[in-house]
Every structure is written in structure tokens, then in C-alpha cells.
N, C-alpha and C positions, 0 to 999 in steps of 0.2 A: 515470535510469531507462530506459534505453535496452536494454538485454539482454532479448531475447524468452525467456521462461519459459513457453512453452505448456502443458508438463505440469501447472504449478502449478494451472491453471483447472480441472483435473479434481477437484479437492478442494474447490471452492467449495461452500459451501451457501447455500441461497438460497429454502427452503420458506415461502410465506407472507409475501410482501413488504408492509411496511407504510412510512408517511413518505415515499412516493415522490414524487420531483420530476421534471419531464419539461419539456426546454427546448422552445420553439417555434422555433428557430433553422433547422430544416430544410425550413420551406415544405410542412409536410404529410409530409415524407420520414420524420419519426420514427415515423408510424403504422404504416409498413412494417417498419421497422428495429427498433424496440424490441421488439416481441414476439418477434423471433428471440433476441435477447440474452436477454430474460426465460426463453424457453422453455431456453435453453441452461443458465443457473445455476440453475433450478429443477430441470432434470431431473439435473444435476451433483449438486446436493444431495441427491437422492434417491436416487442410483446408478441411475437409469433411462439406461442407458449407450446402447441401442438409438434412444432419443429424443434424446439429446444428439448422437448421430452425424448425425441428420436436420438439425441446425443447421449442420454443418460441411461442409468440401470441402477439397481440397489438403493441403497441410502439416499443418494443425490437425487435420484429419480422421486422417491416419495416426499423429500424436503422439497423440491422445486413444485410438485404440485400442491402441498399444503400451502407455500409461501407465495404462489405466482400471482394472487389476489391482492397482498400487500406489496409488490414490487411496483417501483417508479422508474420510468424513462425519462431521464434528465441530460441524455448529450450523447456522445458517440466517440468511438475509440480514434486517435488521431496518429499513433505510434506505437509500434508492437516489437518486442523482442522475443524471441521463443528458444528453448533449450529442451532436448530431448533426453531421457536416460532410460535404458531398456533395464527391465527389473530380471525379466525372464520372457520365455517365447511367447507367454500369453500376458504378461505384466508389463505396463510402461508407466513413465511419468513425463509430464510436460511443464517446465518451469515457464511461466509467462510472467513479463514485466513489461507492462503498457501503461500509457498516458491517456486519459479520455478527459473530453470536455464534458462540464456540467455547468449547472445554472448560476454557480459561483465562481467559475473559472476553469481551472485544471486540477486534475488528481492522478498521481500515479500509483499505481498497486502492482503488488507481486503476488501470484498464486501458485499454486502446485495444483496441476490436474493428475488424479490417478485414473488410468485406463486399463481396462481388461478387453482381451479379444473374445469377442461371441460371434462364433460361425465365421464369416468372411468380414467382419468389421470390427472396429474399436469404439468402446463405449466409456462415457466417465462415469465412475462408480465413487469417486470421492473427490473433494476439492478443500484444500486448506490454504491458509496463507503461506506464502513462499518468501524466497529471497531476492533481492533485485538482481538483475544481471549486469555485471559491468567488467572492464578492463581491471587489471591488475592495479592495485592502488600503489603509487609512487610518493617519495618524498616532494613537496611542492609548496608554494604558497597559496593560502587560503584566499579566492577571489574577495574583493572588497564587497561585492553584493552578498556573497554568502555570510560573512561576517555580520554586515548589518542586520540580516534576517535574523541570524541567532540572536545577537545581542538584544534586539528588539524584542523577541518574544520572550526571552528569559526574563528581562527587565520589566515587562509590563504587568499592570496589576491582574490578579487572578480574574476578574469579571470580565477584562479586555482579551485575556486569554481564549476565554469561552465564547466570545462573540465574534472573535477574529479568527477562530482555528483554520478557518477555509483559506485565509490568506497564508499563514505561516506553516502549517502542517499538510502532510499528505499521507497517502496508503492505510496502514492499519491504526496508527496514531491518530487520525484525522475521524477514522470511522469511530474508535472508542470515545473521542471528545465529542463527537455528535451524538452518539448513544447515551452518554452520560447527561446530555442535556436535557432527556426527556424523561430521567429518571427522578423520582422525589428528591429535592434538596434538603439535606440537614443543615438548618441554620447556624447550627453551631460550628461545624466544619467549614461551612461557607465563610463564616466570619475569620475563622483562624486563618485561613487561605487568602482571604483579601487583605488580612493585617500584615501578611509576610510580605517582605521587600527583598529582592534578589538585584544585586549589583554584579555585573560581569567584570572581572579583573584581567583576564587573559584568555586569549583563544589561541589554541596549538593544533595546525593541522598535522594530523598524525600519518595521513596517507590520502591521495586525491587521484581520481581517474578524471576523464573528461565529463562525467554527469553524475558521480558519486564521492562523497569525501567523508572521513571520520575526523572528528573535531572534539578535542578535549577542553573544556571551559572550566577555568577556574573563577568561583564566585563567592561572594558572601552572601549569607541570608540572615536576615535580620528580622525578629517579630517581638513585639511587646519588650523592648529594651535589650533583649538576649539577641546575641551574634554568634553565627558558626562560619567555618570556612567549608566549602563544599565542591567536589569536583564532578563534572557530569560529562557523560561521553556522548556525543550528538552524530547521528548518521543524518547526512544532508544529501538530497538528490535533486537533480536539475530536472524540473518539471515544465515543459514547453517553452523553455527561455529563462525560467525563474528558479532560484534555488529555494527549497523548502526543507522543513524538517520532519524526517520519517521515524527516527527514534531518538530517545533521551533516556539515559540509565545513570544513575548516580553510582560513583566508584568509590 
């Protein structure tokens, strides 16, 4: 999750936050930084762009102004976790892990906000995809509903993966899937993917917390009479009571 997609943050919905968790790792710095991030999210959700601009500087401000007209307000933030990292006396980062409601249900996202002190205030100068905030992963059994969701998504036809991405995916993985649907479709590539059949042989929980799990999926992948064995590393997160897939990597 390294690619900065600053314009995506203009569509975040964040009115009326609840279930908010605040870390104390910043030795009081969070009291200065978190309100800036809160203001950005809340005003972006409401479409109050002049207020959004007050929280930004540099490239982040330029991007926001350029893309504000394309932003879509489609929900609100319902739970948030923050963590602060001091970089220097005038630089800091805030890791944000939050769940928002959308027209299609719920989405959980992780971003890193980079801030710089300007006079007596802090401003956001860069925003990137971040990492989810969770407790240490421990050995444990994969919840049945998590296994069902992972198996269902991996085994469904490619066309269904595209159509039902909002049900099974979340975060950057969902955004990438949504973005791909507005791009021109290569008929040959689509046909190959549609003929690919994946069967899950086993799911192994490599570590789990109350809202995050890492799962190894052993699968058989067949296409046009040929079959191979494949291993996938799945990141699953709890999104407003339902487990969704946040990452898939072949290993």
C-alpha cells in the first residue's frame, strides 16, 4: 500500500464520528494533530471544501483543489483508530484506520497523513495508503464466517468478483477493483480470467486479533484443461461486524 492516491481522500465521508480510539503514543502530540485529521475528514464528508483546504498545504492542497469537483459524498465515518508518530519537531505522521458507511455497505480504510507545523498550527502536506491498526496477531482458529467469505470470493467466477467486490473486499483492494471497472476492458484478458477456475483446498490461520487475520490459502487453479497449485496470503479485516478481504498476494 505504497502508492499515494491523494485525490481519493476528497470522497471520504466522516460526519458524526463514534467508537473512536485514540492512541497515547505521541506524548500529547495527538492533541494537536488528531483535530486536524478529524476536521479534514468531517469537512470532506460534508463537501465543505473551503474548510478542507484550511487543513492542507503543498501538494495535498493542490490535489484537493484540482479534484474537489469530482468528489462524491456517499456516507459517514462510524469508527476510527489513530496513532501518531513524531518525525521531528516540525514533522509528524498520523496513521488512521477507520470504517465508513457507503451506499454499498461499509468500507474500512487505512491511511497515513503526513503533517508539518506551520507557525502555530499543523497542516497535512501528504496523504498515502497506510497500514491497519490492530493488536498483535496470535495463534488462533479462523472464524467460520471469515473462512466462508474468503472461500466464496476466491472460488467465484471473475465476472462475479467484479460485480460483488463491495461485498467481499475493503480498503485499497476495493478501490483498485472499482477503478479497474471504469477502464477499457481487454476482451482477450477478460476471457482468460473468466475461464479460470479456482478451488480452495485449505485455509490456515497464521495469526489473528479481534479485528485482523492473516490466512494462507492453498488452492488449485485450472484453465483450459491445465491445472496448477497456488498459495495465497490473505489479509482479512473486520468491517462493522463482517469480515472482508483487504489484501491478496500469491506466495
